[in-house]
Backbone as CSV, one residue per row, in Angstrom:
resi,resn,N_x,N_y,N_z,CA_x,CA_y,CA_z,C_x,C_y,C_z
1,MET,113.149,125.285,115.831,112.297,125.520,114.669,110.933,124.892,114.885
2,ASN,109.937,125.453,114.222,108.574,124.962,114.387,107.889,124.893,113.017
3,ARG,108.582,124.285,112.045,108.095,124.279,110.675,106.797,123.501,110.490
4,TYR,106.499,122.585,111.403,105.364,121.693,111.203,104.230,121.935,112.190
5,SER,104.203,123.112,112.801,103.100,123.463,113.687,101.787,123.440,112.909
6,ASN,100.771,122.795,113.491,99.442,122.685,112.875,99.447,121.870,111.590
7,LYS,100.445,121.003,111.444,100.496,120.112,110.288,100.438,118.657,110.757
8,ALA,99.970,117.793,109.870,99.889,116.361,110.171,100.783,115.598,109.203
9,VAL,101.495,114.622,109.738,102.430,113.859,108.915,102.273,112.370,109.193
10,LEU,102.608,111.562,108.196,102.602,110.098,108.322,103.995,109.576,108.068
11,VAL,104.455,108.702,108.956,105.731,108.014,108.779,105.452,106.520,108.818
12,THR,105.603,105.826,107.690,105.420,104.375,107.710,106.706,103.731,108.211
13,GLY,106.567,102.610,108.915,107.735,102.002,109.539,108.328,102.942,110.571
14,GLY,107.464,103.572,111.360,107.908,104.610,112.281,108.226,104.146,113.687
15,SER,108.348,102.841,113.896,108.564,102.346,115.257,110.029,102.100,115.598
16,SER,110.937,102.268,114.632,112.356,102.061,114.927,113.198,102.730,113.849
17,GLY,114.500,102.821,114.105,115.464,103.262,113.100,115.179,104.636,112.516
18,ILE,115.351,104.751,111.204,115.163,106.020,110.511,113.734,106.530,110.677
19,GLY,112.769,105.627,110.621,111.369,106.032,110.761,111.078,106.658,112.109
20,LEU,111.556,106.030,113.188,111.332,106.570,114.526,112.029,107.916,114.689
21,ALA,113.284,108.018,114.245,114.011,109.280,114.357,113.294,110.393,113.587
22,THR,112.728,110.051,112.431,112.015,111.048,111.634,110.718,111.457,112.306
23,ALA,109.979,110.496,112.841,108.738,110.817,113.544,109.012,111.714,114.749
24,GLN,110.075,111.427,115.484,110.438,112.264,116.621,110.804,113.677,116.174
25,ALA,111.526,113.781,115.074,111.924,115.102,114.562,110.702,115.904,114.125
26,PHE,109.764,115.256,113.446,108.529,115.943,113.067,107.788,116.437,114.310
27,ALA,107.680,115.577,115.318,106.950,115.948,116.536,107.610,117.118,117.249
28,ARG,108.947,117.109,117.296,109.659,118.211,117.950,109.387,119.557,117.271
29,GLU,109.067,119.492,115.976,108.785,120.725,115.249,107.297,121.007,115.132
30,GLY,106.500,120.355,115.993,105.106,120.728,116.134,104.091,119.905,115.381
31,ALA,104.504,118.849,114.679,103.565,118.091,113.853,102.716,117.132,114.681
32,ARG,101.532,116.866,114.187,100.719,115.734,114.648,101.198,114.538,113.836
33,VAL,101.654,113.500,114.499,102.346,112.401,113.827,101.524,111.129,113.848
34,VAL,101.452,110.472,112.689,100.892,109.124,112.564,102.041,108.210,112.176
35,ILE,102.203,107.104,112.903,103.228,106.124,112.548,102.576,104.771,112.306
36,THR,103.255,103.960,111.504,102.803,102.586,111.290,103.951,101.628,111.586
37,GLY,103.578,100.374,111.794,104.540,99.304,112.017,103.790,98.002,112.173
38,ARG,104.522,96.905,112.179,103.878,95.596,112.276,103.804,95.068,113.698
39,ASP,104.669,95.563,114.585,104.770,95.025,115.936,104.075,95.947,116.933
40,GLU,103.051,95.437,117.612,102.260,96.253,118.533,103.104,96.807,119.673
41,ALA,103.980,95.968,120.240,104.800,96.419,121.359,105.759,97.521,120.931
42,ALA,106.383,97.353,119.763,107.299,98.372,119.256,106.556,99.673,118.957
43,LEU,105.338,99.561,118.424,104.535,100.754,118.159,104.200,101.492,119.452
44,ALA,103.830,100.733,120.484,103.488,101.359,121.763,104.697,102.071,122.365
45,ALA,105.870,101.429,122.265,107.092,102.044,122.788,107.438,103.305,122.001
46,ALA,107.285,103.254,120.677,107.575,104.418,119.847,106.620,105.565,120.163
47,ARG,105.373,105.244,120.376,104.383,106.281,120.705,104.768,107.003,121.987
48,ARG,105.251,106.259,122.960,105.678,106.887,124.214,106.859,107.823,123.979
49,GLN,107.765,107.430,123.071,108.933,108.262,122.800,108.581,109.513,121.993
50,ILE,107.645,109.376,121.083,107.309,110.497,120.198,106.406,111.498,120.908
51,GLY,105.396,111.000,121.633,104.473,111.884,122.339,103.078,111.309,122.372
52,ALA,102.318,111.690,123.396,100.995,111.112,123.628,100.015,111.410,122.507
53,ASP,100.264,112.467,121.738,99.365,112.851,120.653,99.571,111.998,119.406
54,THR,100.601,111.148,119.440,100.930,110.305,118.284,99.861,109.243,118.061
55,ILE,99.528,109.014,116.807,98.614,107.925,116.442,99.462,106.785,115.891
56,ALA,99.391,105.629,116.528,100.174,104.460,116.121,99.226,103.413,115.534
57,VAL,99.478,103.010,114.302,98.578,102.106,113.584,99.349,100.865,113.149
58,ARG,98.852,99.690,113.549,99.477,98.449,113.088,99.189,98.298,111.598
59,ASN,100.253,98.112,110.811,100.112,98.119,109.361,101.273,97.369,108.742
60,ASP,100.992,96.562,107.741,102.013,95.813,107.018,102.192,96.448,105.649
61,ALA,103.394,96.974,105.376,103.647,97.693,104.126,103.393,96.841,102.892
62,ALA,103.494,95.506,103.027,103.334,94.624,101.872,101.907,94.117,101.706
63,ASP,101.018,94.479,102.629,99.651,93.963,102.609,98.713,95.039,102.068
64,PHE,98.048,94.763,100.960,97.258,95.788,100.294,95.970,96.112,101.042
65,ALA,95.435,95.153,101.795,94.271,95.450,102.634,94.644,96.461,103.712
66,SER,95.892,96.379,104.193,96.363,97.325,105.201,96.415,98.741,104.653
67,ALA,96.691,98.888,103.358,96.735,100.218,102.752,95.380,100.895,102.869
68,ALA,94.335,100.171,102.565,92.989,100.733,102.652,92.604,101.025,104.092
69,SER,92.956,100.123,105.006,92.576,100.326,106.410,93.311,101.513,107.017
70,LEU,94.565,101.753,106.614,95.294,102.918,107.110,94.631,104.205,106.621
71,ALA,94.259,104.240,105.350,93.580,105.418,104.814,92.262,105.662,105.542
72,GLU,91.544,104.583,105.844,90.275,104.716,106.567,90.502,105.261,107.974
73,ARG,91.564,104.789,108.637,91.859,105.272,109.986,92.186,106.767,109.976
74,ILE,92.946,107.194,108.997,93.289,108.614,108.889,92.033,109.443,108.644
75,ALA,91.125,108.931,107.823,89.864,109.634,107.584,89.040,109.706,108.865
76,GLN,89.003,108.610,109.624,88.240,108.585,110.881,88.770,109.605,111.887
77,GLU,90.079,109.832,111.857,90.690,110.804,112.767,90.492,112.232,112.280
78,GLY,89.923,112.388,111.091,89.710,113.722,110.542,90.991,114.416,110.140
79,ILE,91.990,113.630,109.726,93.319,114.170,109.413,93.476,114.367,107.913
80,LYS,94.039,115.496,107.547,94.536,115.729,106.197,96.052,115.847,106.304
81,LEU,96.763,115.064,105.540,98.209,114.969,105.683,98.936,116.050,104.876
82,ASP,99.954,116.619,105.516,100.816,117.604,104.866,102.137,116.999,104.406
83,ALA,102.511,115.866,104.981,103.746,115.185,104.582,103.595,113.696,104.830
84,VAL,104.182,112.909,103.931,104.202,111.449,104.055,105.625,110.969,103.805
85,PHE,106.144,110.194,104.743,107.453,109.556,104.551,107.221,108.067,104.412
86,ILE,107.379,107.544,103.203,107.229,106.110,102.944,108.565,105.456,103.267
87,ASN,108.645,104.895,104.454,109.895,104.367,104.979,109.876,102.856,105.170
88,ALA,108.714,102.287,105.449,108.628,100.847,105.711,109.047,100.052,104.479
89,GLY,109.730,98.946,104.707,110.153,98.107,103.594,110.926,96.906,104.074
90,SER,111.476,96.173,103.129,112.211,94.942,103.415,113.615,95.040,102.852
91,ALA,114.597,94.568,103.627,115.992,94.565,103.156,116.556,93.157,103.175
92,THR,115.848,92.234,102.544,116.297,90.855,102.464,117.305,90.707,101.326
93,PHE,118.463,90.108,101.627,119.512,89.901,100.630,119.656,88.408,100.345
94,ALA,120.037,88.075,99.130,120.228,86.668,98.764,121.108,86.577,97.527
95,ASP,121.872,85.480,97.425,122.623,85.214,96.202,121.659,85.066,95.027
96,PHE,122.099,85.496,93.859,121.288,85.402,92.646,120.746,83.985,92.452
97,ALA,121.597,82.976,92.666,121.190,81.586,92.441,120.117,81.122,93.422
98,ASP,119.984,81.824,94.551,119.041,81.396,95.587,117.726,82.153,95.561
99,VAL,117.597,83.128,94.685,116.357,83.918,94.635,115.231,83.087,94.036
100,THR,114.100,83.091,94.715,112.910,82.386,94.252,111.837,83.411,93.873
101,PRO,110.846,82.989,93.086,109.743,83.915,92.797,109.056,84.428,94.064
102,ALA,108.960,83.566,95.078,108.322,83.990,96.330,109.137,85.085,97.013
103,LEU,110.474,84.952,97.022,111.320,85.974,97.630,111.215,87.273,96.838
104,TRP,111.277,87.161,95.502,111.119,88.342,94.642,109.821,89.082,94.994
105,ASP,108.711,88.323,95.052,107.415,88.948,95.321,107.385,89.597,96.703
106,SER,107.952,88.938,97.700,107.904,89.490,99.055,108.659,90.816,99.136
107,ILE,109.803,90.911,98.453,110.592,92.145,98.483,109.906,93.250,97.687
108,PHE,109.426,92.925,96.493,108.758,93.955,95.688,107.429,94.384,96.303
109,ASN,106.727,93.461,96.946,105.484,93.838,97.617,105.753,94.855,98.720
110,ALA,106.821,94.642,99.480,107.127,95.533,100.604,107.722,96.855,100.156
111,ASN,108.558,96.817,99.120,109.338,98.013,98.763,108.779,98.829,97.616
112,THR,107.943,98.219,96.778,107.480,98.929,95.581,105.960,98.879,95.431
113,LYS,105.426,97.697,95.305,103.983,97.565,95.082,103.189,98.077,96.279
114,GLY,103.609,97.704,97.480,102.917,98.164,98.686,102.903,99.678,98.794
115,PRO,104.082,100.339,98.729,104.096,101.805,98.773,103.260,102.458,97.668
116,TYR,103.289,101.892,96.477,102.523,102.457,95.365,101.039,102.521,95.707
117,PHE,100.497,101.393,96.168,99.065,101.363,96.448,98.731,102.030,97.783
118,GLN,99.719,102.115,98.689,99.502,102.894,99.906,99.298,104.364,99.557
119,LEU,100.149,104.889,98.685,100.005,106.284,98.268,98.696,106.504,97.512
120,GLN,98.320,105.534,96.690,97.058,105.650,95.965,95.884,105.764,96.937
121,ALA,95.901,104.951,97.994,94.825,104.984,98.990,94.846,106.273,99.799
122,LEU,96.034,106.826,100.008,96.163,108.032,100.828,95.853,109.310,100.060
123,LEU,95.847,109.247,98.742,95.734,110.447,97.921,94.567,111.360,98.318
124,PRO,93.372,110.821,98.600,92.269,111.710,98.989,92.496,112.405,100.331
125,HIS,93.475,111.941,101.082,93.700,112.475,102.427,94.941,113.358,102.507
126,LEU,95.449,113.777,101.332,96.594,114.675,101.278,96.125,116.097,100.999
127,ASN,96.659,117.045,101.737,96.382,118.448,101.459,97.046,118.879,100.161
128,ALA,96.488,119.864,99.513,97.165,120.487,98.382,98.497,121.034,98.874
129,GLY,99.544,120.801,98.106,100.870,121.242,98.529,101.590,120.272,99.436
130,ALA,101.033,119.079,99.641,101.688,118.093,100.503,102.988,117.593,99.876
131,ALA,103.857,117.089,100.732,105.139,116.537,100.273,105.192,115.048,100.587
132,ILE,105.650,114.275,99.615,105.865,112.840,99.797,107.364,112.584,99.658
133,VAL,107.929,111.858,100.614,109.330,111.460,100.541,109.386,109.938,100.580
134,LEU,110.074,109.351,99.626,110.248,107.898,99.553,111.640,107.538,100.046
135,ASN,111.733,106.465,100.793,113.035,105.994,101.275,113.614,105.030,100.241
136,GLY,114.605,105.522,99.486,115.258,104.690,98.485,116.456,103.963,99.067
137,SER,117.498,103.817,98.285,118.725,103.179,98.764,119.818,103.360,97.725
138,ILE,121.049,103.535,98.189,122.158,103.603,97.229,122.405,102.251,96.565
139,ASN,121.786,101.182,97.090,121.939,99.880,96.436,121.375,99.888,95.019
140,ALA,120.479,100.832,94.744,119.954,100.947,93.383,121.014,101.454,92.414
141,ARG,122.161,101.918,92.955,123.179,102.564,92.119,124.545,101.892,92.174
142,ILE,124.737,100.956,93.077,126.122,100.416,93.246,126.234,98.925,92.971
143,GLY,126.169,98.128,92.445,126.279,96.740,92.144,126.719,95.827,93.269
144,MET,126.114,95.968,94.448,126.537,95.160,95.599,126.014,93.732,95.461
145,PRO,126.908,92.713,95.596,126.442,91.320,95.520,125.330,91.038,96.542
146,GLN,124.465,90.108,96.184,123.358,89.617,97.010,122.203,90.610,97.146
147,THR,122.257,91.722,96.417,121.184,92.708,96.555,120.385,92.886,95.266
148,SER,120.445,91.919,94.361,119.842,92.132,93.034,118.361,92.484,93.117
149,VAL,117.594,91.755,93.926,116.153,92.010,94.003,115.881,93.274,94.816
150,TYR,116.555,93.407,95.945,116.393,94.600,96.783,116.728,95.862,95.998
151,ALA,117.862,95.849,95.296,118.281,97.018,94.526,117.273,97.337,93.423
152,ALA,116.764,96.311,92.758,115.782,96.530,91.697,114.495,97.134,92.251
153,SER,114.089,96.680,93.430,112.860,97.216,94.033,113.031,98.683,94.404
154,LYS,114.220,99.058,94.872,114.474,100.454,95.233,114.647,101.325,93.987
155,ALA,115.235,100.772,92.921,115.344,101.518,91.668,113.951,101.852,91.124
156,ALA,113.036,100.902,91.238,111.665,101.150,90.798,111.014,102.236,91.648
157,LEU,111.276,102.218,92.947,110.713,103.228,93.842,111.254,104.617,93.501
158,ILE,112.543,104.696,93.193,113.147,105.974,92.817,112.507,106.501,91.526
159,SER,112.239,105.613,90.596,111.572,106.014,89.358,110.188,106.596,89.637
160,LEU,109.502,106.041,90.637,108.168,106.536,90.971,108.192,107.993,91.419
161,ALA,109.288,108.424,92.017,109.365,109.819,92.449,109.208,110.761,91.261
162,ARG,109.730,110.358,90.121,109.627,111.203,88.934,108.229,111.109,88.301
163,THR,107.768,109.900,88.084,106.486,109.747,87.392,105.318,110.254,88.235
164,LEU,105.336,109.960,89.541,104.254,110.447,90.386,104.327,111.954,90.574
165,SER,105.541,112.513,90.619,105.659,113.972,90.688,104.972,114.618,89.500
166,ALA,105.220,114.091,88.306,104.605,114.657,87.111,103.084,114.551,87.166
167,GLU,102.584,113.442,87.701,101.143,113.238,87.728,100.453,114.035,88.832
168,LEU,101.147,114.224,89.953,100.520,114.887,91.105,100.809,116.381,91.173
169,LEU,101.675,116.868,90.308,102.061,118.274,90.349,100.873,119.232,90.194
170,PRO,99.860,118.909,89.380,98.709,119.813,89.312,98.029,120.041,90.659
171,ARG,98.186,119.105,91.595,97.649,119.286,92.944,98.668,119.930,93.872
172,GLY,99.823,120.274,93.327,100.854,120.892,94.155,101.566,119.912,95.055
173,ILE,101.420,118.612,94.797,102.055,117.580,95.625,103.410,117.217,95.031
174,ARG,104.444,117.330,95.831,105.801,117.011,95.402,106.190,115.617,95.894
175,VAL,106.945,114.886,95.095,107.476,113.580,95.481,108.985,113.596,95.297
176,ASN,109.713,113.256,96.325,111.169,113.183,96.267,111.647,111.925,96.987
177,VAL,112.938,111.659,96.867,113.539,110.461,97.447,114.743,110.848,98.300
178,VAL,114.874,110.212,99.444,116.145,110.218,100.168,116.700,108.801,100.081
179,SER,117.928,108.670,99.594,118.541,107.349,99.445,119.702,107.221,100.423
180,PRO,119.507,106.486,101.507,120.578,106.335,102.495,121.638,105.351,102.037
181,GLY,122.853,105.611,102.489,123.882,104.592,102.477,123.785,103.823,103.788
182,PRO,124.871,103.217,104.245,124.829,102.454,105.489,124.500,103.334,106.692
183,VAL,123.467,102.958,107.414,123.022,103.681,108.603,122.872,102.674,109.727
184,ARG,123.335,103.030,110.917,123.227,102.145,112.073,121.785,102.114,112.552
185,THR,121.047,101.086,112.161,119.665,100.925,112.590,119.432,99.448,112.919
186,PRO,118.291,99.122,113.573,117.981,97.711,113.851,117.882,96.845,112.610
187,LEU,117.743,97.472,111.430,117.643,96.705,110.187,118.855,95.806,109.983
188,TYR,120.039,96.290,110.406,121.238,95.481,110.228,121.192,94.206,111.047
189,GLY,120.426,94.230,112.137,120.295,93.032,112.945,119.358,92.002,112.358
190,LYS,118.719,92.331,111.230,117.758,91.428,110.602,118.310,90.758,109.356
191,LEU,119.623,90.787,109.190,120.221,90.210,107.984,120.486,88.721,108.110
192,GLY,120.145,88.135,109.264,120.327,86.703,109.440,121.736,86.295,109.773
193,LEU,122.566,87.211,110.277,123.953,86.914,110.627,124.120,86.863,112.136
194,ASP,125.090,86.033,112.608,125.378,86.051,114.039,126.170,87.313,114.373
195,ALA,126.386,87.559,115.656,126.983,88.825,116.095,128.361,89.051,115.474
196,ALA,129.189,87.998,115.451,130.540,88.144,114.914,130.512,88.455,113.419
197,ALA,129.665,87.729,112.698,129.559,87.957,111.260,128.982,89.338,110.970
198,LEU,128.046,89.775,111.819,127.442,91.087,111.637,128.479,92.193,111.814
199,GLU,129.330,92.054,112.837,130.370,93.055,113.079,131.408,93.056,111.951
200,ALA,131.741,91.862,111.469,132.696,91.774,110.367,132.130,92.431,109.109
201,THR,130.844,92.186,108.862,130.192,92.804,107.701,130.158,94.317,107.851
202,ALA,129.823,94.792,109.062,129.769,96.231,109.308,131.137,96.875,109.101
203,ALA,132.184,96.216,109.574,133.536,96.759,109.414,133.923,96.820,107.940
204,GLN,133.543,95.776,107.199,133.863,95.750,105.766,133.129,96.860,105.022
205,ILE,131.868,97.081,105.385,131.094,98.143,104.746,131.653,99.514,105.116
206,GLN,131.986,99.686,106.385,132.488,100.982,106.846,133.770,101.366,106.112
207,GLY,134.568,100.370,105.778,135.795,100.637,105.048,135.567,101.187,103.650
208,GLN,134.335,101.044,103.136,134.013,101.552,101.798,133.410,102.953,101.822
209,ILE,133.202,103.497,103.030,132.559,104.804,103.162,133.635,105.874,103.277
210,PRO,133.760,106.780,102.324,134.811,107.797,102.400,134.796,108.598,103.694
211,LEU,133.617,108.840,104.250,133.531,109.594,105.489,134.031,108.789,106.693
212,GLY,134.158,107.469,106.516,134.748,106.632,107.560,133.817,106.197,108.660
213,ARG,132.520,106.360,108.472,131.571,105.950,109.508,130.200,105.698,108.894
214,PHE,129.354,104.998,109.658,127.958,104.840,109.281,127.222,106.160,109.531
215,GLY,126.128,106.359,108.826,125.262,107.489,109.115,124.415,107.215,110.338
216,THR,123.716,108.237,110.795,122.805,108.087,111.930,121.369,108.287,111.453
217,PRO,120.409,107.675,112.132,119.008,107.911,111.770,118.636,109.389,111.827
218,GLU,119.232,110.112,112.774,118.910,111.533,112.918,119.356,112.348,111.703
219,GLU,120.488,111.955,111.100,120.952,112.655,109.899,119.987,112.438,108.740
220,LEU,119.472,111.233,108.609,118.494,110.968,107.553,117.190,111.692,107.835
221,ALA,116.794,111.728,109.110,115.563,112.424,109.483,115.628,113.896,109.088
222,ALA,116.788,114.522,109.303,116.940,115.939,108.952,116.718,116.158,107.463
223,THR,117.174,115.221,106.629,116.979,115.337,105.185,115.514,115.176,104.817
224,VAL,114.832,114.230,105.463,113.403,114.037,105.193,112.615,115.289,105.560
225,LEU,112.914,115.884,106.713,112.192,117.093,107.121,112.452,118.246,106.156
226,HIS,113.683,118.341,105.676,113.987,119.388,104.699,113.161,119.198,103.424
227,LEU,113.108,117.965,102.908,112.357,117.699,101.683,110.853,117.871,101.873
228,SER,110.387,117.778,103.106,108.955,117.890,103.398,108.521,119.314,103.694
229,ALA,109.464,120.228,103.864,109.165,121.588,104.312,108.988,122.549,103.140
230,PRO,108.293,123.671,103.368,108.121,124.677,102.309,109.444,125.203,101.758
231,GLU,110.508,125.142,102.573,111.807,125.645,102.117,112.336,124.885,100.906
232,SER,111.825,123.648,100.685,112.283,122.845,99.550,111.232,122.798,98.439
233,ALA,110.388,123.820,98.373,109.271,123.816,97.428,109.707,123.727,95.970
234,TYR,110.980,124.047,95.688,111.468,124.013,94.306,112.153,122.681,93.985
235,ILE,112.132,121.746,94.927,112.742,120.425,94.719,111.633,119.430,94.391
236,VAL,111.644,118.913,93.177,110.557,118.046,92.709,111.140,116.866,91.930
237,GLY,110.708,115.655,92.271,111.128,114.466,91.525,112.605,114.160,91.644
238,THR,113.212,114.552,92.760,114.662,114.479,92.917,115.047,113.439,93.974
239,GLU,116.238,112.907,93.829,116.806,111.979,94.815,117.979,112.657,95.514
240,ILE,117.915,112.712,96.838,119.060,113.171,97.638,119.753,111.941,98.210
241,ILE,121.031,111.803,97.892,121.809,110.653,98.367,122.559,111.049,99.635
242,ALA,122.345,110.286,100.684,122.991,110.547,101.971,123.755,109.286,102.371
243,ASP,125.013,109.198,101.913,125.753,107.941,102.075,127.212,108.127,102.463
244,GLY,127.555,109.303,102.983,128.951,109.535,103.354,129.919,109.459,102.195
245,GLY,129.397,109.623,100.975,130.240,109.577,99.766,130.443,108.198,99.176
246,MET,129.782,107.178,99.735,130.037,105.788,99.324,129.784,105.544,97.847
247,SER,128.703,106.119,97.321,128.373,105.891,95.914,128.832,107.026,95.006
248,GLN,129.500,108.039,95.600,129.820,109.238,94.838,131.314,109.463,94.628
249,LEU,132.141,108.968,95.530,133.568,109.259,95.479,134.386,108.021,95.117
């Protein structure tokens, strides 16, 4: 398929995991791809995997100055975006008793406030009819311990899909959400657990998935591309849950 020939797309957090798989999928279908990330080496490696035409921009999803600089870079490249996947974020977990205002702010800055103002800065650089996909989470729907702040930040992001859709619809811009369940990505290695504890946690989580396995980044990428394509033009302000039935069955 070549659904994205002559189109430009942005994937934030595009240097690993779901973001990288999505950027690669867009490129395979002909898109000019812009990715962001915080690590220069990871960005360079991702650019090599996606293709030489890829634009890799160092950017921190929680830093509001970075939002403006990313928009400026896209303008300098003469790019008008046809699709945006807001994927970058933070998955820090903590017991309720251990949450501090600083931790709350860091998670909401990365997952909600940062994306909000990133989209605001990008708005002049979106084509009419562009599609925005936000990366939510089933944690906004399932009462998992230690995820109170993370889940709240993702619930707020899911709400934005509806309110921003209503506001941007006159420009033909659609906003939707893909909410993953457990997916095997490098994010799981950032939970602060040693290898044994990480495997035990993964096994415990897998036991809660009716499908009996973790999802893959490629499966999530396919959903993002579907929501970004003209074939989904009638899907507006909606959340697609991709979790192997974990939150549904």
